[in-house]
C-alpha positions in Angstrom: -50.4 47.0 -110.2 -53.7 48.7 -111.9 -53.6 52.3 -112.2 -54.6 54.3 -109.3 -55.2 51.0 -107.4 -56.1 52.4 -103.8 -57.2 49.3 -102.6 -53.9 48.1 -103.0 -51.9 50.5 -100.9 -54.7 51.8 -98.5 -53.1 51.2 -95.4 -49.5 52.3 -96.4 -50.9 55.7 -98.1 -53.4 56.3 -95.2 -50.3 56.0 -92.9 -48.0 58.2 -94.9 -50.3 61.0 -95.5 -51.8 61.3 -91.8 -49.2 63.6 -90.7 -47.3 64.6 -93.8 -46.5 68.2 -94.9 -48.6 68.4 -98.0 -51.6 66.5 -96.5 -51.8 67.6 -92.7 -50.1 70.9 -92.9 -51.3 72.1 -96.4 -54.6 70.5 -98.3 -56.6 69.8 -95.3 -56.1 73.2 -93.3 -56.7 74.9 -96.6 -59.8 73.0 -97.1 -61.2 73.5 -93.4 -60.3 77.5 -93.7 -62.4 77.6 -97.0 -65.4 75.7 -95.3 -65.2 77.7 -92.3 -68.0 77.3 -89.6 -69.8 73.9 -90.5 -71.6 73.4 -87.6 -75.0 71.9 -88.3 -74.4 71.8 -91.6 -74.8 68.7 -93.9 -71.6 67.9 -95.8 -70.6 65.2 -98.3 -67.0 64.3 -98.2 -66.8 63.3 -102.2 -63.5 60.8 -102.4 -63.2 60.7 -98.5 -60.4 58.3 -98.4 -59.5 57.1 -94.9 -61.6 60.0 -93.3 -59.1 62.4 -92.1 -61.1 65.3 -93.6 -64.5 63.8 -92.6 -63.5 63.5 -89.0 -62.1 67.2 -88.9 -65.4 68.4 -90.5 -67.5 66.3 -87.8 -65.3 67.7 -84.9 -66.5 71.0 -85.9 -70.0 70.2 -85.8 -71.1 69.2 -89.3 -73.2 66.4 -90.0 -71.0 64.2 -92.4 -71.5 61.6 -95.2 -68.3 60.1 -96.8 -68.2 58.3 -100.1 -65.2 56.9 -102.0 -64.5 54.4 -104.8 -62.2 52.3 -102.7 -63.5 49.6 -100.3 -60.0 49.4 -99.0 -60.3 53.2 -98.1 -63.8 53.1 -96.6 -62.8 50.6 -94.2 -60.0 52.5 -92.9 -62.5 55.3 -92.8 -64.9 53.4 -90.7 -62.2 52.4 -88.3 -61.4 56.1 -87.8 -65.2 57.3 -87.8 -66.7 54.5 -85.9 -69.5 52.1 -87.2 -72.5 54.2 -87.3 -70.7 56.7 -89.7 -72.5 57.3 -92.8 -69.8 55.8 -95.4 -70.7 54.3 -98.9 -68.8 52.9 -101.6 -69.5 55.4 -104.8 -67.7 56.1 -108.2 -67.9 59.6 -108.8 -68.3 58.8 -112.5 -71.8 57.3 -111.8 -74.9 59.1 -110.4 -74.8 59.9 -106.6 -77.2 57.8 -104.5 -78.7 61.0 -102.8 -82.0 62.9 -103.3 -82.1 66.5 -104.7 -80.6 69.3 -102.3 -79.6 67.1 -99.6 -76.5 68.6 -98.6 -75.4 72.2 -97.7 -71.9 71.3 -98.8 -69.8 69.2 -100.8 -65.9 68.8 -100.3 -63.7 67.1 -102.7 -60.2 67.3 -101.7 -57.7 66.0 -104.7 -60.2 64.1 -106.4 -61.5 65.9 -109.7 -58.2 65.4 -111.3 -58.8 61.7 -111.5 -61.7 62.4 -113.9 -61.3 63.2 -117.6 -64.7 64.5 -118.2 -66.0 66.6 -115.2 -69.2 67.4 -116.3 -71.4 64.5 -115.4 -69.8 64.5 -112.0 -70.2 68.2 -111.4 -73.7 68.0 -112.6 -74.6 65.3 -109.9 -72.8 67.4 -107.2 -75.0 70.4 -108.1 -77.9 68.2 -108.0 -77.5 67.0 -104.4 -76.5 70.4 -103.1 -79.5 72.8 -102.2 -79.8 76.3 -103.7 -77.1 78.5 -101.9 -74.9 75.2 -101.2 -71.2 75.0 -102.0 -68.6 72.9 -103.6 -65.1 73.2 -102.1 -62.7 71.5 -104.3 -59.0 71.2 -104.7 -57.1 69.7 -107.5 -53.3 69.6 -108.7 -52.6 73.2 -109.5 -52.5 73.5 -113.6 -49.5 75.0 -113.7 -47.3 72.4 -111.9 -49.0 69.6 -113.7 -48.2 71.2 -116.9 -44.5 71.1 -116.0 -44.4 67.4 -115.2 -43.5 65.9 -118.6 -41.1 66.9 -121.4 -41.6 68.0 -124.1 -44.5 70.1 -122.5 -47.9 69.1 -123.8 -50.4 71.7 -125.0 -51.3 73.6 -121.7 -55.1 74.1 -123.2 -55.7 70.5 -124.1 -57.0 68.0 -121.6 -54.5 65.3 -121.2 -53.7 62.6 -118.9 -50.3 62.3 -116.9 -48.8 59.3 -115.3 -46.0 58.8 -112.8 -45.2 56.4 -110.0 -45.7 57.5 -106.1 -43.5 55.4 -103.7 -46.2 54.2 -100.8 -44.9 52.1 -98.1 -41.7 51.5 -99.6 -43.1 50.3 -103.2 -43.8 51.9 -106.5 -47.6 52.3 -107.4 -48.6 53.7 -111.1 -50.9 56.7 -110.6 -52.6 58.7 -113.7 -54.3 62.1 -113.4 -55.7 64.6 -115.8 -54.5 67.8 -116.7 -56.8 70.9 -117.3 -56.0 74.5 -117.9 -57.5 76.9 -115.5 -60.0 78.2 -117.9 -61.2 74.5 -118.6 -61.8 74.4 -115.0 -63.8 77.3 -114.4 -65.8 76.7 -117.9 -66.7 73.3 -116.4 -68.1 74.8 -113.0 -69.9 77.4 -114.9 -71.5 74.6 -117.4 -72.7 72.8 -114.3 -74.4 75.9 -113.1 -72.3 76.9 -110.3 -71.1 80.5 -109.5 -67.4 81.0 -108.5 -67.1 82.3 -105.2 -63.2 81.9 -104.3 -60.0 80.6 -106.0 -57.1 80.2 -103.5 -53.5 79.6 -103.5 -52.9 79.0 -100.0 -49.6 78.9 -97.9 -48.7 75.9 -95.4 -49.7 75.9 -91.9 -47.1 78.0 -90.1 -47.0 75.0 -87.7 -45.0 73.0 -90.2 -41.9 75.6 -90.2 -40.0 73.6 -87.4 -41.4 70.3 -88.6 -40.5 70.5 -92.2 -38.0 73.3 -92.6 -36.8 72.4 -96.0 -40.3 71.3 -97.2 -41.9 74.3 -95.8 -39.7 76.8 -97.5 -40.2 74.9 -100.6 -44.0 74.7 -100.5 -44.2 78.5 -99.3 -42.5 79.6 -102.8 -44.3 77.5 -105.5 -47.8 76.5 -106.4 -48.9 72.7 -105.4 -52.7 72.8 -105.5 -55.3 74.9 -106.5 -58.6 75.3 -104.4 -62.1 76.4 -105.4 -65.4 77.4 -103.6 -68.4 77.5 -106.1 -71.8 77.6 -105.1 -75.3 77.0 -106.4 -77.0 80.3 -107.1 -80.0 80.9 -104.8 -83.3 81.7 -107.0 -84.4 85.3 -107.1 -87.7 85.8 -105.8 
């Protein structure tokens, strides 16, 4: 299989992550908590996948546009969100097909670590956000990514790491890019964002009884890192 071939395992991946501990009781609740009150806000879900975060944001009153590079994932999102949902196939390494300042928020859940160079993507995200708009993003925690391989690489270098996921009973090859925390915050600053929050959240307490062993493990070690960065509002 190709690396990161979501079209090849879209249905199995969507099914396995729908109610999983890490996705349904950790990553998505953390993103929604950081987003806060989104009623009436125009939100771009960058890397929307099969649409669970888009659906949750829409249920909270947001006007949501979803983009993803995988046609298979977008088809699943359309089944979830309806034929009238604003869903588009977009590669985040390319210019975004939107005008300047058209969104109040961009959410990018577990997306940026697929990119070696964040610069062009962050510049485009900043462009489509209005002044005062927010990017809410989550990535693999850099400390965890650093420990995946032995011998451990240079923590401060941007390097790729690969491993196999088991999805739907088969092994699929995945590749991500490791950056230091400093490199991440520098990339946000270089794109013109102001850092508002860095979060290392706990899983939803509701998962304690559903996944007792996993809950204890996830509560005691980092897994993902979450950011809220803002487009500064011009001073008049």
